[in-house]
Structures are given as C-alpha cells and as structure tokens.
C-alpha beads as a LAMMPS data file, in Angstrom:
LAMMPS data file: protein, C-alpha beads

92 atoms
91 bonds

1 atom types
1 bond types

-500.0 500.0 xlo xhi
-500.0 500.0 ylo yhi
-500.0 500.0 zlo zhi

Masses

1 110.0

Atoms # bond

1 1 1 -75.556 -234.116 -69.240
2 1 1 -77.451 -231.283 -67.515
3 1 1 -76.624 -228.969 -70.412
4 1 1 -78.109 -231.380 -72.941
5 1 1 -81.278 -231.813 -70.884
6 1 1 -81.545 -228.051 -70.466
7 1 1 -81.150 -227.496 -74.199
8 1 1 -83.795 -230.089 -75.017
9 1 1 -86.231 -228.664 -72.462
10 1 1 -85.687 -225.098 -73.678
11 1 1 -86.274 -226.191 -77.268
12 1 1 -89.490 -228.012 -76.334
13 1 1 -90.829 -224.925 -74.545
14 1 1 -90.043 -222.645 -77.489
15 1 1 -91.502 -224.980 -80.098
16 1 1 -94.684 -225.533 -78.079
17 1 1 -95.279 -221.825 -77.506
18 1 1 -94.428 -220.885 -81.085
19 1 1 -96.672 -223.563 -82.599
20 1 1 -99.579 -222.602 -80.373
21 1 1 -99.135 -218.943 -81.256
22 1 1 -98.902 -219.434 -84.996
23 1 1 -101.846 -221.863 -84.979
24 1 1 -103.883 -219.204 -83.113
25 1 1 -104.376 -221.557 -80.173
26 1 1 -102.390 -219.552 -77.646
27 1 1 -103.331 -216.208 -76.159
28 1 1 -99.766 -214.909 -76.326
29 1 1 -98.600 -212.335 -78.795
30 1 1 -95.855 -212.213 -81.332
31 1 1 -93.707 -210.017 -79.073
32 1 1 -93.753 -212.713 -76.417
33 1 1 -92.683 -215.281 -78.985
34 1 1 -89.715 -213.065 -79.833
35 1 1 -88.814 -212.812 -76.137
36 1 1 -89.066 -216.603 -75.879
37 1 1 -86.776 -217.021 -78.889
38 1 1 -84.237 -214.625 -77.382
39 1 1 -84.442 -216.454 -74.045
40 1 1 -84.018 -219.762 -75.844
41 1 1 -80.918 -218.505 -77.629
42 1 1 -79.393 -217.391 -74.327
43 1 1 -80.339 -220.630 -72.564
44 1 1 -79.152 -222.795 -75.451
45 1 1 -75.897 -221.123 -76.462
46 1 1 -74.930 -219.465 -73.171
47 1 1 -71.466 -217.971 -73.235
48 1 1 -71.346 -217.698 -77.018
49 1 1 -74.010 -214.967 -76.881
50 1 1 -72.584 -213.125 -73.889
51 1 1 -71.283 -210.251 -76.072
52 1 1 -74.914 -209.479 -77.027
53 1 1 -75.495 -208.622 -73.386
54 1 1 -72.284 -206.604 -73.218
55 1 1 -70.469 -209.222 -71.120
56 1 1 -66.938 -210.210 -71.968
57 1 1 -65.354 -213.390 -70.695
58 1 1 -61.865 -214.354 -69.735
59 1 1 -60.483 -217.745 -68.897
60 1 1 -61.082 -217.154 -65.182
61 1 1 -64.653 -215.855 -65.495
62 1 1 -65.927 -218.314 -68.102
63 1 1 -67.722 -220.616 -65.656
64 1 1 -69.571 -217.742 -63.985
65 1 1 -70.575 -215.899 -67.143
66 1 1 -71.921 -219.109 -68.655
67 1 1 -74.241 -219.647 -65.674
68 1 1 -75.436 -216.043 -65.602
69 1 1 -76.231 -215.903 -69.326
70 1 1 -78.045 -219.239 -69.247
71 1 1 -79.894 -218.079 -66.125
72 1 1 -81.107 -214.939 -67.890
73 1 1 -82.296 -217.067 -70.791
74 1 1 -84.184 -219.449 -68.519
75 1 1 -85.687 -216.510 -66.642
76 1 1 -87.100 -215.092 -69.888
77 1 1 -88.425 -218.508 -70.915
78 1 1 -90.125 -219.133 -67.596
79 1 1 -91.657 -215.646 -67.377
80 1 1 -93.339 -215.999 -70.758
81 1 1 -94.399 -219.561 -69.955
82 1 1 -95.939 -218.354 -66.680
83 1 1 -97.810 -215.590 -68.539
84 1 1 -99.112 -218.161 -71.000
85 1 1 -100.288 -220.479 -68.228
86 1 1 -101.927 -217.567 -66.375
87 1 1 -103.845 -216.563 -69.493
88 1 1 -104.917 -220.133 -70.231
89 1 1 -106.412 -220.586 -66.774
90 1 1 -107.785 -217.028 -66.957
91 1 1 -105.864 -215.497 -64.072
92 1 1 -104.843 -212.541 -66.179

Bonds

1 1 1 2
2 1 2 3
3 1 3 4
4 1 4 5
5 1 5 6
6 1 6 7
7 1 7 8
8 1 8 9
9 1 9 10
10 1 10 11
11 1 11 12
12 1 12 13
13 1 13 14
14 1 14 15
15 1 15 16
16 1 16 17
17 1 17 18
18 1 18 19
19 1 19 20
20 1 20 21
21 1 21 22
22 1 22 23
23 1 23 24
24 1 24 25
25 1 25 26
26 1 26 27
27 1 27 28
28 1 28 29
29 1 29 30
30 1 30 31
31 1 31 32
32 1 32 33
33 1 33 34
34 1 34 35
35 1 35 36
36 1 36 37
37 1 37 38
38 1 38 39
39 1 39 40
40 1 40 41
41 1 41 42
42 1 42 43
43 1 43 44
44 1 44 45
45 1 45 46
46 1 46 47
47 1 47 48
48 1 48 49
49 1 49 50
50 1 50 51
51 1 51 52
52 1 52 53
53 1 53 54
54 1 54 55
55 1 55 56
56 1 56 57
57 1 57 58
58 1 58 59
59 1 59 60
60 1 60 61
61 1 61 62
62 1 62 63
63 1 63 64
64 1 64 65
65 1 65 66
66 1 66 67
67 1 67 68
68 1 68 69
69 1 69 70
70 1 70 71
71 1 71 72
72 1 72 73
73 1 73 74
74 1 74 75
75 1 75 76
76 1 76 77
77 1 77 78
78 1 78 79
79 1 79 80
80 1 80 81
81 1 81 82
82 1 82 83
83 1 83 84
84 1 84 85
85 1 85 86
86 1 86 87
87 1 87 88
88 1 88 89
89 1 89 90
90 1 90 91
91 1 91 92
C-alpha cells in the first residue's frame, strides 16, 4: 500500500512541476524537469532501474537495494521541489 501511495505522490509532483514549467508558470528550468523525471523513474520503478546506477541485486540484497534506489529518487524529487518552492517565495 505504501508503494502505491508513493508512486501516486511521485507522479503528482512530476506532473505538477512539468505542467508549470511548460506553461511558463514556474521559475524552474528544463534541466530541473529532467532531474525530476529521472528521480520519478527511480522512485516509481525502484529496483528495476538499479542497473542504471551500477547496482546489481541478488536475492539476499533485493530488499535493501529497492529502498536505496527509491530513496535516491525521492531525494532528487524533493530537492527540485524545494528549489521550486524557494524560488516561488523568492528565497533564492
């Protein structure tokens, strides 16, 4: 259940930032949208994209690699979201 909620939340964040950027409403650049999309892919698919990061999994390390890859994805999502919020309220 937590995975489904996480996937939905990650998708909402990506769609909101991408729509605001392409509608010229957001002060974030195209590079940040690409970082958000990469973070979304890691947060959404998790272990399936681990080879992109150079991480291989075995049956005993699957549960740990899944958490680390999803954590990296969420970190990227939240960093770009924080930059967006900081620019909107004119902190940066």
